[in-house]
MARSE-152272 format. One record per residue (C-alpha): z negated, x, y negated. Coordinates in steps of 0.02 Angstrom, whole numbers, plus 50000, padded with zeros to 5 digits. Layout:
{{Z,X,Y}}
...
! end
This chain:
{{49955,50832,52013}}
{{50111,50943,51990}}
{{50073,51096,51877}}
{{50204,51206,51785}}
{{50187,51375,51863}}
{{50210,51545,51805}}
{{50377,51539,51846}}
{{50398,51409,51696}}
{{50299,51520,51585}}
{{50384,51684,51631}}
{{50566,51592,51608}}
{{50512,51577,51412}}
{{50509,51384,51412}}
{{50400,51326,51288}}
{{50301,51171,51275}}
{{50389,51029,51192}}
{{50293,50934,51055}}
{{50217,50777,51099}}
{{50295,50625,51039}}
{{50215,50470,51138}}
{{50084,50446,51279}}
{{50041,50628,51316}}
{{49933,50616,51177}}
{{49840,50484,51252}}
{{49793,50560,51420}}
{{49648,50483,51515}}
{{49597,50568,51685}}
{{49710,50662,51805}}
{{49897,50624,51791}}
{{50002,50631,51951}}
{{50192,50694,51940}}
{{50244,50691,52095}}
{{50224,50579,52248}}
{{50069,50584,52347}}
{{50128,50635,52522}}
{{50032,50694,52660}}
{{50069,50892,52720}}
{{50167,50842,52848}}
{{50291,50738,52754}}
{{50311,50879,52619}}
{{50365,50993,52757}}
{{50485,50876,52831}}
{{50569,50857,52675}}
{{50606,51042,52667}}
{{50651,51044,52842}}
{{50772,50896,52818}}
{{50847,50986,52672}}
{{50921,51114,52789}}
{{51011,51273,52714}}
{{51094,51186,52567}}
{{50921,51141,52513}}
{{50962,50977,52451}}
{{50913,50785,52501}}
{{50985,50624,52462}}
{{50859,50497,52408}}
{{50819,50309,52402}}
{{50645,50214,52405}}
{{50603,50033,52452}}
{{50455,49905,52497}}
{{50454,49787,52640}}
{{50513,49619,52612}}
{{50686,49542,52628}}
{{50749,49565,52443}}
{{50731,49763,52423}}
{{50730,49815,52612}}
{{50885,49723,52651}}
{{50994,49804,52509}}
{{50904,49971,52584}}
{{50969,49937,52748}}
{{51149,49906,52693}}
{{51154,50060,52601}}
{{51093,50157,52766}}
{{51230,50076,52847}}
{{51363,50106,52725}}
{{51315,50295,52756}}
{{51329,50271,52951}}
{{51511,50188,52915}}
{{51566,50298,52778}}
{{51488,50453,52776}}
{{51376,50501,52931}}
{{51358,50678,52883}}
{{51222,50625,52754}}
{{51122,50559,52881}}
{{51040,50718,52927}}
{{51003,50745,52743}}
{{50965,50556,52680}}
{{50781,50526,52666}}
{{50698,50345,52604}}
{{50524,50339,52533}}
{{50432,50199,52599}}
{{50308,50112,52482}}
{{50234,50015,52622}}
{{50199,50027,52809}}
{{50336,49881,52838}}
{{50468,49973,52753}}
{{50404,50136,52834}}
{{50428,50048,53006}}
{{50583,49963,53003}}
{{50671,50111,52922}}
{{50614,50217,53060}}
{{50674,50092,53194}}
{{50844,50106,53107}}
{{50834,50300,53137}}
{{50820,50351,52937}}
{{50716,50494,52887}}
{{50576,50415,52814}}
{{50403,50473,52719}}
{{50274,50366,52662}}
{{50211,50366,52491}}
{{50021,50351,52511}}
{{49930,50229,52393}}
{{49824,50287,52245}}
{{49657,50320,52294}}
{{49493,50330,52176}}
{{49472,50256,52010}}
{{49637,50182,52005}}
{{49613,50101,52174}}
{{49441,50035,52131}}
{{49505,49965,51976}}
{{49644,49859,52069}}
{{49513,49792,52185}}
{{49407,49743,52047}}
{{49535,49663,51949}}
{{49600,49573,52110}}
{{49424,49510,52137}}
{{49395,49450,51953}}
{{49571,49357,51967}}
{{49641,49470,51840}}
{{49816,49460,51764}}
{{49813,49645,51767}}
{{49788,49658,51959}}
{{49930,49759,52053}}
{{49992,49816,51894}}
{{49959,50005,51949}}
{{50070,49978,52082}}
{{50217,49892,51974}}
{{50175,50049,51851}}
{{50214,50169,51987}}
{{50372,50085,52039}}
{{50421,50105,51870}}
{{50409,50305,51879}}
{{50462,50316,52070}}
{{50632,50382,52042}}
{{50556,50513,51934}}
{{50424,50555,52039}}
{{50535,50579,52184}}
{{50631,50697,52086}}
{{50487,50812,52011}}
{{50427,50802,52196}}
{{50597,50879,52274}}
{{50599,51004,52124}}
{{50432,51066,52127}}
{{50476,51111,52320}}
{{50616,51195,52259}}
{{50744,51074,52311}}
{{50895,50985,52245}}
{{50894,50802,52252}}
{{51012,50646,52231}}
{{50911,50501,52193}}
{{50999,50330,52216}}
{{50945,50142,52193}}
{{50944,50030,52340}}
{{51071,49941,52291}}
{{51203,50080,52296}}
{{51327,50092,52432}}
{{51414,50249,52491}}
{{51609,50252,52514}}
{{51621,50446,52520}}
{{51502,50583,52531}}
{{51437,50591,52338}}
{{51392,50773,52342}}
{{51588,50807,52350}}
{{51614,50736,52188}}
{{51476,50840,52093}}
{{51532,50983,51969}}
{{51384,51076,52002}}
{{51382,51148,51825}}
{{51238,51053,51754}}
{{51041,51027,51784}}
{{51079,50851,51808}}
{{51217,50738,51843}}
{{51207,50549,51811}}
{{51306,50406,51826}}
{{51344,50303,51672}}
{{51384,50109,51615}}
{{51510,50138,51501}}
{{51687,50082,51530}}
{{51763,50197,51417}}
{{51637,50356,51418}}
{{51766,50491,51326}}
{{51764,50364,51183}}
{{51612,50282,51165}}
{{51473,50389,51249}}
{{51322,50405,51112}}
{{51410,50325,50986}}
{{51295,50251,50851}}
{{51344,50079,50886}}
{{51310,50058,51073}}
{{51159,50017,51166}}
{{51052,50174,51221}}
{{51057,50114,51405}}
{{51243,50108,51415}}
{{51254,50309,51421}}
{{51150,50351,51569}}
{{51160,50216,51731}}
{{51004,50296,51822}}
{{51051,50211,51983}}
{{51127,50380,52033}}
{{51046,50541,51964}}
{{51070,50724,52032}}
{{50964,50860,51993}}
{{50946,51045,52027}}
{{50798,51121,52107}}
{{50771,51225,51949}}
{{50587,51259,51851}}
{{50674,51211,51698}}
{{50714,51041,51772}}
{{50534,51015,51814}}
{{50466,51044,51644}}
{{50588,50916,51570}}
{{50564,50777,51709}}
{{50363,50822,51692}}
{{50397,50792,51497}}
{{50474,50610,51520}}
{{50356,50562,51632}}
{{50208,50625,51527}}
{{50281,50544,51371}}
{{50285,50370,51458}}
{{50163,50371,51580}}
{{50057,50233,51499}}
{{50124,50058,51546}}
{{50047,50021,51361}}
{{49995,50112,51214}}
{{49889,50036,51065}}
{{49911,49879,51143}}
{{50106,49885,51126}}
{{50203,49907,51290}}
{{50321,50030,51369}}
{{50504,49945,51403}}
{{50511,49876,51555}}
{{50666,49968,51615}}
{{50664,50139,51622}}
{{50844,50170,51619}}
{{50826,50116,51442}}
{{50667,50223,51410}}
{{50757,50391,51477}}
{{50918,50370,51372}}
{{50811,50366,51224}}
{{50711,50503,51281}}
{{50869,50613,51308}}
{{50929,50569,51124}}
{{50766,50641,51064}}
{{50768,50803,51164}}
{{50953,50821,51101}}
{{50892,50803,50921}}
{{50766,50936,50958}}
{{50882,51048,51031}}
{{50796,51049,51212}}
{{50946,50962,51304}}
{{51127,50933,51277}}
{{51259,50835,51378}}
{{51434,50847,51435}}
{{51575,50737,51506}}
{{51733,50806,51596}}
{{51793,50957,51526}}
{{51806,50930,51340}}
{{51673,50792,51281}}
{{51498,50872,51230}}
{{51349,50809,51147}}
{{51193,50902,51067}}
{{51177,51089,51018}}
{{51237,51170,51186}}
{{51053,51242,51216}}
{{50923,51190,51338}}
{{50939,51074,51494}}
{{51112,51034,51535}}
{{51145,50855,51591}}
{{51336,50789,51649}}
{{51397,50624,51647}}
{{51475,50571,51795}}
{{51661,50481,51801}}
{{51620,50298,51804}}
{{51777,50270,51909}}
{{51710,50375,52057}}
{{51532,50321,52035}}
{{51546,50155,51981}}
{{51437,50020,51912}}
{{51450,49863,51964}}
{{51574,49793,51822}}
{{51698,49925,51857}}
{{51694,49895,52046}}
{{51669,49728,52095}}
{{51757,49664,51916}}
{{51881,49787,51849}}
{{51922,49863,52019}}
{{51952,49993,51895}}
{{51971,50143,52050}}
{{52141,50078,52066}}
{{52190,50143,51898}}
{{52168,50326,51977}}
{{52212,50275,52161}}
{{52041,50355,52224}}
{{51905,50267,52315}}
{{51732,50278,52220}}
{{51599,50386,52301}}
{{51464,50259,52266}}
{{51474,50088,52207}}
{{51308,50017,52116}}
{{51269,49836,52115}}
{{51201,49838,51941}}
{{51242,49706,51824}}
{{51308,49587,51951}}
{{51207,49432,51992}}
{{51166,49380,52146}}
{{51184,49568,52215}}
{{51209,49491,52396}}
{{51338,49387,52341}}
{{51448,49503,52261}}
{{51416,49642,52415}}
{{51478,49504,52532}}
{{51617,49444,52447}}
{{51705,49619,52382}}
{{51685,49664,52577}}
{{51524,49791,52558}}
{{51402,49703,52654}}
{{51361,49812,52811}}
{{51231,49718,52882}}
{{51251,49622,53032}}
{{51160,49457,52996}}
{{51267,49326,53051}}
{{51168,49237,53177}}
{{51004,49239,53047}}
{{51090,49193,52890}}
{{51121,49013,52932}}
{{50959,48962,52993}}
{{50916,48849,52860}}
{{51066,48754,52873}}
{{51083,48590,52978}}
{{51062,48615,53142}}
{{51045,48800,53117}}
{{51227,48824,53143}}
{{51362,48858,53014}}
{{51477,48719,52958}}
{{51618,48763,52825}}
{{51737,48669,52730}}
{{51890,48740,52649}}
{{52028,48654,52531}}
{{52187,48714,52473}}
{{52181,48779,52290}}
{{52331,48773,52194}}
{{52390,48927,52086}}
{{52409,48947,51909}}
{{52302,48814,51843}}
{{52204,48785,51686}}
{{52008,48855,51674}}
{{51964,48672,51686}}
{{52085,48631,51813}}
{{52023,48779,51919}}
{{51833,48722,51899}}
{{51866,48536,51919}}
{{51935,48569,52092}}
{{51791,48694,52132}}
{{51672,48549,52089}}
{{51740,48430,52191}}
{{51738,48532,52333}}
{{51552,48569,52297}}
{{51526,48377,52307}}
{{51623,48363,52458}}
{{51529,48489,52543}}
{{51368,48403,52502}}
{{51415,48233,52568}}
{{51480,48315,52734}}
{{51321,48416,52756}}
{{51432,48587,52751}}
{{51479,48745,52652}}
{{51614,48763,52539}}
{{51710,48925,52574}}
{{51737,48960,52376}}
{{51904,48975,52324}}
{{51986,49170,52299}}
{{52136,49077,52216}}
{{52083,49045,52026}}
{{52192,49092,51889}}
{{52158,49280,51831}}
{{52257,49270,51677}}
{{52123,49144,51608}}
{{51991,49285,51584}}
{{51991,49357,51418}}
{{51971,49529,51491}}
{{52125,49517,51586}}
{{52221,49630,51475}}
{{52085,49729,51374}}
{{51995,49785,51532}}
{{52169,49836,51622}}
{{52156,49697,51752}}
{{52337,49668,51727}}
{{52366,49847,51804}}
{{52214,49844,51929}}
{{52238,49646,51992}}
{{52440,49663,51968}}
{{52516,49545,52109}}
{{52345,49470,52124}}
{{52352,49351,51979}}
{{52308,49210,52068}}
{{52154,49263,52170}}
{{52012,49277,52060}}
{{51843,49203,52130}}
{{51749,49099,52000}}
{{51643,49230,51941}}
{{51780,49313,51839}}
{{51738,49162,51716}}
{{51566,49100,51746}}
{{51392,49169,51772}}
{{51369,49178,51946}}
{{51178,49178,51956}}
{{51168,49014,51869}}
{{51299,48930,51985}}
{{51233,48996,52126}}
{{51050,48956,52072}}
{{51111,48762,52091}}
{{51238,48760,52222}}
{{51222,48914,52330}}
{{51148,48819,52470}}
{{51325,48722,52466}}
{{51431,48884,52460}}
{{51471,49035,52539}}
{{51582,49191,52477}}
{{51766,49186,52497}}
{{51756,49335,52595}}
{{51686,49245,52748}}
{{51847,49195,52823}}
{{51871,49382,52842}}
{{51737,49393,52963}}
{{51782,49380,53160}}
{{51646,49262,53198}}
{{51717,49137,53073}}
{{51896,49169,53136}}
{{51831,49108,53314}}
{{51745,48962,53260}}
{{51824,48786,53307}}
{{51922,48695,53167}}
{{52004,48538,53112}}
{{52119,48473,52970}}
{{52097,48297,52887}}
{{52162,48222,52724}}
{{52044,48079,52715}}
{{51855,48061,52709}}
{{51818,47921,52837}}
{{51905,48048,52967}}
{{51802,48182,52919}}
{{51646,48096,52981}}
{{51707,48037,53160}}
{{51758,48106,53325}}
{{51803,48275,53365}}
{{51846,48314,53183}}
{{51664,48291,53115}}
{{51611,48415,53255}}
{{51713,48544,53207}}
{{51638,48719,53140}}
{{51773,48728,52999}}
{{51854,48579,52896}}
{{52011,48612,52822}}
{{52050,48482,52692}}
{{52230,48444,52656}}
{{52308,48385,52502}}
{{52210,48366,52326}}
{{52030,48388,52352}}
{{52004,48278,52190}}
{{52047,48131,52286}}
{{51906,48141,52384}}
{{51769,48117,52244}}
{{51790,47918,52247}}
{{51746,47896,52423}}
{{51611,48017,52462}}
{{51478,47877,52454}}
{{51344,47992,52374}}
{{51199,47894,52314}}
{{51119,48008,52184}}
{{51189,48109,52073}}
{{51209,48302,52119}}
{{51284,48366,51951}}
{{51198,48344,51780}}
{{51290,48357,51616}}
{{51225,48503,51500}}
{{51267,48537,51318}}
{{51316,48722,51303}}
{{51271,48815,51157}}
{{51355,48981,51117}}
{{51256,49148,51159}}
{{51187,49200,50998}}
{{51039,49301,51076}}
{{51119,49397,51201}}
{{51314,49446,51135}}
{{51321,49622,51116}}
{{51441,49603,50961}}
{{51294,49541,50874}}
{{51192,49684,50886}}
{{51110,49754,50724}}
{{51176,49930,50772}}
{{51331,49875,50804}}
{{51361,49770,50651}}
{{51303,49914,50559}}
{{51385,50056,50638}}
{{51555,50008,50709}}
{{51701,50059,50617}}
{{51787,49899,50559}}
{{51651,49775,50604}}
{{51576,49672,50439}}
{{51477,49552,50514}}
{{51413,49484,50686}}
{{51521,49388,50792}}
{{51502,49207,50813}}
{{51561,49055,50920}}
{{51750,48998,50899}}
{{51792,48808,50876}}
{{51788,48725,51039}}
{{51683,48835,51126}}
{{51524,48742,51130}}
{{51516,48563,51213}}
{{51467,48458,51368}}
{{51486,48528,51546}}
{{51404,48534,51715}}
{{51224,48621,51741}}
{{51245,48795,51811}}
{{51431,48821,51767}}
{{51433,48921,51611}}
{{51585,49024,51552}}
{{51494,49092,51392}}
{{51360,49173,51493}}
{{51476,49286,51602}}
{{51344,49428,51582}}
{{51340,49619,51597}}
{{51490,49696,51527}}
{{51600,49527,51543}}
{{51572,49386,51425}}
{{51427,49490,51344}}
{{51522,49639,51290}}
{{51698,49632,51285}}
{{51707,49609,51088}}
{{51594,49742,51097}}
{{51688,49874,51175}}
{{51864,49809,51142}}
{{51870,49703,50984}}
{{51945,49564,51082}}
{{51823,49395,51093}}
{{51755,49318,51250}}
{{51842,49158,51187}}
{{51819,49041,51346}}
{{51726,48864,51322}}
{{51569,48875,51376}}
{{51575,48713,51470}}
{{51726,48796,51578}}
{{51845,48671,51518}}
{{51744,48528,51600}}
{{51708,48422,51449}}
{{51814,48275,51460}}
{{51840,48300,51642}}
{{51653,48277,51703}}
{{51557,48256,51546}}
{{51568,48213,51358}}
{{51454,48195,51212}}
{{51354,48058,51184}}
{{51244,47975,51037}}
{{51133,47897,51171}}
{{50991,47968,51234}}
{{50950,47942,51430}}
{{50780,47869,51458}}
{{50733,48021,51547}}
{{50747,48132,51374}}
{{50676,47998,51264}}
{{50519,48131,51249}}
{{50640,48227,51139}}
{{50657,48099,51010}}
{{50460,48079,51011}}
{{50443,48250,50961}}
{{50559,48297,50831}}
{{50563,48477,50759}}
{{50637,48522,50599}}
{{50705,48711,50694}}
{{50807,48617,50824}}
{{50927,48484,50851}}
{{50962,48364,50996}}
{{51131,48372,51091}}
{{51160,48240,51223}}
{{51294,48227,51363}}
{{51345,48087,51487}}
{{51469,48071,51627}}
{{51646,48034,51560}}
{{51703,47859,51580}}
{{51816,47862,51733}}
{{51737,47747,51857}}
{{51608,47729,51955}}
{{51654,47877,52062}}
{{51594,47993,51927}}
{{51443,47916,51858}}
{{51361,47905,52052}}
{{51393,48108,52049}}
{{51341,48157,51873}}
{{51187,48111,51764}}
{{51153,48138,51584}}
{{51063,48229,51482}}
{{50993,48298,51314}}
{{50925,48470,51268}}
{{50857,48541,51107}}
{{50959,48677,51029}}
{{50902,48769,50868}}
{{50992,48757,50702}}
{{51135,48876,50677}}
{{51042,48920,50510}}
{{50894,48969,50602}}
{{50980,49112,50711}}
{{50955,49280,50655}}
{{51092,49347,50577}}
{{51097,49508,50682}}
{{51015,49537,50831}}
{{50895,49685,50829}}
{{50856,49805,50985}}
{{50774,49708,51125}}
{{50628,49854,51137}}
{{50565,49812,50952}}
{{50392,49771,51007}}
{{50404,49926,51128}}
{{50321,50086,51107}}
{{50485,50188,51113}}
{{50557,50077,50978}}
{{50664,50155,50851}}
{{50566,50050,50711}}
{{50376,50097,50752}}
{{50443,50287,50791}}
{{50542,50278,50619}}
{{50391,50216,50540}}
{{50285,50359,50604}}
{{50402,50486,50553}}
{{50436,50438,50383}}
{{50618,50386,50407}}
{{50587,50188,50396}}
{{50513,50100,50247}}
{{50395,49964,50274}}
{{50528,49832,50200}}
{{50635,49892,50349}}
{{50520,49877,50483}}
{{50462,49702,50431}}
{{50642,49643,50413}}
{{50671,49705,50602}}
{{50519,49654,50673}}
{{50525,49478,50589}}
{{50703,49459,50661}}
{{50650,49507,50826}}
{{50508,49395,50827}}
{{50631,49255,50771}}
{{50745,49293,50902}}
{{50644,49335,51065}}
{{50473,49259,51032}}
{{50519,49094,50940}}
{{50422,49103,50794}}
{{50458,48959,50665}}
{{50396,49025,50516}}
{{50388,49211,50433}}
{{50196,49192,50394}}
{{50179,49183,50588}}
{{50290,49325,50618}}
{{50198,49446,50481}}
{{50011,49422,50582}}
{{50118,49483,50743}}
{{50212,49618,50664}}
{{50052,49674,50580}}
{{49967,49668,50745}}
{{50114,49772,50816}}
{{50127,49910,50669}}
{{49953,49950,50617}}
{{49895,50008,50780}}
{{50042,50108,50819}}
{{50033,50199,50657}}
{{49842,50227,50693}}
{{49886,50294,50845}}
{{50016,50434,50769}}
{{49885,50470,50627}}
{{50008,50431,50515}}
{{49919,50386,50372}}
{{50036,50389,50228}}
{{50147,50265,50314}}
{{49994,50163,50376}}
{{49939,50154,50201}}
{{50116,50101,50132}}
{{50121,49974,50287}}
{{49952,49897,50244}}
{{49984,49876,50051}}
{{50146,49789,50101}}
{{50080,49699,50237}}
{{49942,49618,50137}}
{{50072,49561,49985}}
{{50178,49488,50124}}
{{50035,49383,50215}}
{{49907,49359,50076}}
{{49995,49362,49912}}
{{49911,49267,49769}}
{{49932,49107,49729}}
{{50080,49050,49886}}
{{50064,48870,49951}}
{{50116,48959,50126}}
{{49977,48952,50251}}
{{49887,49115,50285}}
{{49855,49150,50480}}
{{49753,49256,50584}}
{{49757,49293,50762}}
{{49632,49174,50857}}
{{49483,49239,50967}}
{{49534,49111,51093}}
{{49599,49200,51277}}
{{49788,49166,51220}}
{{49759,49255,51058}}
{{49849,49112,50982}}
{{49888,49109,50784}}
{{49745,49008,50679}}
{{49794,48940,50505}}
{{49659,49004,50392}}
{{49717,48970,50211}}
{{49719,48779,50221}}
{{49605,48659,50109}}
{{49483,48611,50099}}
{{49432,48778,50179}}
{{49317,48822,50318}}
{{49137,48872,50280}}
{{49135,49043,50391}}
{{49290,49095,50284}}
{{49229,49042,50117}}
{{49071,49133,50142}}
{{49159,49297,50220}}
{{49282,49292,50066}}
{{49109,49280,49952}}
{{49036,49427,50029}}
{{49186,49529,50013}}
{{49194,49497,49822}}
{{49015,49529,49802}}
{{49042,49685,49900}}
{{49171,49748,49788}}
{{49081,49688,49620}}
{{48926,49784,49681}}
{{49021,49962,49691}}
{{49129,49914,49507}}
{{49071,49784,49403}}
{{49245,49817,49304}}
{{49355,49778,49461}}
{{49479,49669,49419}}
{{49614,49561,49521}}
{{49747,49673,49576}}
{{49885,49592,49505}}
{{50010,49599,49358}}
{{50066,49428,49362}}
{{49999,49271,49260}}
{{49877,49179,49271}}
{{49790,49313,49377}}
{{49825,49475,49275}}
{{49663,49540,49204}}
{{49534,49432,49293}}
{{49367,49505,49337}}
{{49321,49494,49511}}
{{49152,49440,49465}}
{{49230,49291,49377}}
{{49265,49229,49562}}
{{49102,49239,49634}}
{{49020,49090,49568}}
{{49160,48975,49621}}
{{49171,49042,49806}}
{{48995,49020,49807}}
{{49021,48835,49758}}
{{49147,48820,49890}}
{{49054,48895,50024}}
{{48893,48778,49972}}
{{49013,48614,49969}}
{{49081,48675,50148}}
{{48916,48672,50220}}
{{48852,48509,50154}}
{{49009,48415,50094}}
{{48994,48262,49977}}
{{49145,48132,49958}}
{{49297,48252,49906}}
{{49182,48394,49822}}
{{49223,48528,49943}}
{{49412,48497,49902}}
{{49387,48489,49719}}
{{49308,48660,49760}}
{{49443,48729,49849}}
{{49582,48690,49729}}
{{49488,48784,49593}}
{{49517,48947,49710}}
{{49655,48893,49800}}
{{49762,49041,49718}}
{{49622,49169,49791}}
{{49564,49090,49963}}
{{49606,49228,50107}}
{{49713,49315,49984}}
{{49723,49495,49929}}
{{49626,49474,49781}}
{{49573,49667,49753}}
{{49680,49803,49846}}
{{49615,49967,49788}}
{{49732,50104,49781}}
{{49707,50276,49855}}
{{49653,50352,49684}}
{{49529,50197,49648}}
{{49346,50237,49658}}
{{49242,50098,49721}}
{{49069,50161,49648}}
! end
């Protein structure tokens, strides 16, 4: 484990107060990579006279190793001088072997030894769900461990994610005047950085971090690792995204005067003391939304240093489509296609169409490709002006002259579309590949001609005329599309964030769906869920709503609402719910040609009145949440915490009743306050929680967490009662009366005010006996007499009351 050495002591740096996990140390903690001595010496040697390195890390397997190879090849193509100082940290031997074979400097992170390894083996042998979690936990900390290792060796380091592409030497864009220089996810950082209404994770994008090799920076890194070392505390998880947790850590450090943040020359946050963090220009260190979507670097006429494929799904689709895929995998890419050879379909996509017209032709192309056993080359010819972000995000400037050259992902969620139809399509830029251009091709205007002779053997089939005319003659026997009802994105639209509604000037209430946005479309084609700074955050950042219909204009073209429920959906009718309604969609009545291609379907959707009025932060149930830390430091009241926890349970866990949420919230809050030793806050919470969950006389059910393996809730306040619970209640009453015979019911409300606890012992004794050997109806009668007190907070002594 790295230790703060005498250099830190002599520099006058004092330990920061412990906020979180450093109070729960168990055993030896490691604050750096476990590398052998030779690898550590290699790092110093590779760093050269400037003593700085460019780091990335990866495991084996296709998903991450391919991205790392793409990063490496981008360096070879665009900044080969970096190869001497670029280092990959391999998390397994497959990654080590492949990267070294590719000529990259690579070190192997050794796996944990000792108690942790033994625990992992024992968990695996026992079939535990926790098996493998230590490795997952280490991956969460990996970028921070790499930085700490480099700084401990006296090196400066730039650490990048594997989904980064290098277009220019990124060291050349650094200012060199800060301890850390970090990219951002903001579009307009000069205006929005650290605004009280923004999500904390927007401020720093940890995909690119540069740290200077200074002792103070090691202390800063170690403090972050230490506070968030544990994957869970007091039974509450750490947030799964380290970027979100780091941003909140920086805000706490700024409040404590231990760091400050700068952007460009005139924007500064914090007191100006402590560690200095600089936010890099998002036009030059581009996040995925700025590069792949806005092409915002065109505003300044410069090529970015780095491009991060964050916030874009699927990553390899965007990297390929936007010309940033450097891996030569043409020969292996099509192995799962028919015959192991690529067979493509193209068509002429007219310019200037409506949104529905664009997607109608796209789906006609998908259906034709399916029928012919080919891949549709996705059109780069959609009408960009249909995108609500066209002017607010200045795409009318960056895409000037390209108004009819948009791909479908400017309007619809690409991951959903590709998950259903990815095996039938290929990115638009494939036509620029030299291997594609060398393929045989044929033009055809009728379906029949596409299936016979030399035309059917052509690698590229070019459809002439209107592709929609092919739908009636494809001969498809079973549907390839399914009608779906698309609700609006209540749960994820950023303009519904509680902090946005409360803190952004001019915002009075959370945003909501506009007329006509909801309706029937095709599964996988969703123009409301265009995630990550597009549909999700347009109104949030600019005030302009993302007003595209969720069905992408396909309602009335492919699908329509229906009052009839398909046989496959009848189960929904047999299991009615009061919290949800059923919406059904069917193919439009345009003849057999569509009904053969499209099937109907019904879905449950929540009633609008069941939707929370605002969306509380997604880390509310994590140990770094504002709610839990605010309760612990006295800045949040119990009632505030309950409202936030209740909305979080309703939105993210689907709790149907407040009574169920109250149990879960108590199980979240009470252990956290115990951990923080926040005794006054704990007393306030317990008093509040008792009245919330166990108020006298309520007809609502009381719940407790069951002892079953899934920890489900059990209703424990229902007639005619349970013998164990009744006996337990009787024992509690007898205990209290034995210590204070004058004890009375803790309520000022009629009819319970002033009643002695001793008056209740007889009725509860009677109930317990009847439940053990009930006569017909007698236990129900005994329960009704004490219903108002059964499993309720009958006696709650205050801190000043004596029990003897």
